[in-house]
N, C-alpha and C positions, 0 to 999 in steps of 0.2 A: 503494502498501498504506501502511494507518493503519500510526500507532508501533505499536498495541498487536497489528496482524497479524506485523511485524516482531519483537516481543518473543517472541511465540509463534514464529516461525520463527527466532529466534536460538537459543529452547532446545531445538529439536530436533535442530540441527548440534551445538549442546555435548554433547549427549547422545550423540549418533552420534561424536563425538571425542573421547568419556570425558573432558571437561575440566568436573570435580565444583565446583571455586571460582565456574566460570561460570552451570552448570548450577544449583547451590543461590540462586543471587544472581536471577536470572530466574526461580525459582521463588516466592523471596517477592515478587518482583514482579507477577508476575499474579496469586498471590494476593492483593494489594493490591488489585490493578485486579479481582478477580472480586468483592473487597466492596461493589462501588459498584452502585449503584439499578439501571443498566441494564446491561447485558452487553454491548453496543457503544459504547466510548468515543470522542469525539471526539479529537483530539493534543489540545485545548490541556487536556482532565479528564486525557489523559494524565500530561502535563506535570504540571499540579497533584501528582497522586500522587507522584507522582518525587520532587518535591522537597519533597515531606513526608515521606518514606522517609530522603531523605540529610540533611535536619535533625537527624531520628529519630537517624540513626545518628551524626550527630557528636556530638551529645547526647550518648549512650550512653558514646563513646569519651572524651569529654571528663570527664564522672565519672566515667570509669576512669582518668584520667590517661594515657591514651595519646595516641600521634600522632594527628592528625585526617586519616592517610590509609589508605587499605584496599583491597583489590581491591573489596569491596563500592560505593566509593565511585566508585571506576573503573568501574566495569561500569555504574551506575546516571546516571553526570555523560556517560556515551557516548551517554545516549539524550536527554540535555536539547539545546533549541537551544544552541549558541554565545550567550557573553554578550556584548552592547554592551562596547566598550571604554571606556572616560573616555574617551580622545579624539575617539571616536565621538559621545558624548553631549553633548560639548562642541562638537564641531563642529555637533551639528546644530541645540544649542539657540543657537548665534551665528548660524545661517542662518536659523534660523525662529520665535523669540521677541522680540519687541520686549518689552522690562522696562518702555518707558516707557508703555505700554499697563496695566502691572496696577498695586496696588497694594502689591503685596509678591512679593517672588522666589517664593516657595513655592504662586504663583496658577498657575506653570508645570509645576509637579508633573504636572496632567491630560494637558494636551496632550502633554507627554514620555512621558510612560506609556502613554497611547493611542498614538504612533507607536511605541514599543519595544518596548511587550507583554510578552512575558513575556522578550524578550530582555536586559530591563535590572530591574535590586535598585532596589526602591522608598527602600529607604537611604542606595544608594550614590547614586542620583540627587539625593537629598534634600541629601546631603553638597556633594555637586556644586554644587549651587546655594546653599549655604550659603556656598560658599568666593568664589564669583564677587563 
């Protein structure tokens, strides 16, 4: 089952259970997915849209001076892949990256991001490399 199908299924379940907040959040998500050029999206495309929604919501909350946590954010994050921890990233770097082969540390970004993909935030990886 794709992520998009799972969201549709969860919307139906939220409607049956009369969970208004979850239903509204899932409708927003599906509305954004519906704006895409194709109707059937890959999980990677869905994750990209979910991250965009999450970023927008956090920016709106920040502008309003509210806390950076809401039910909508928790619902959206539940569909995102688990992010790699700093320890996981450092361990992978230690095992797989030979800095003596590189001109500078930042050249390691590409293989790291290829390995972790959506599970790692580029800014976080950059910070880890700078701290090494």
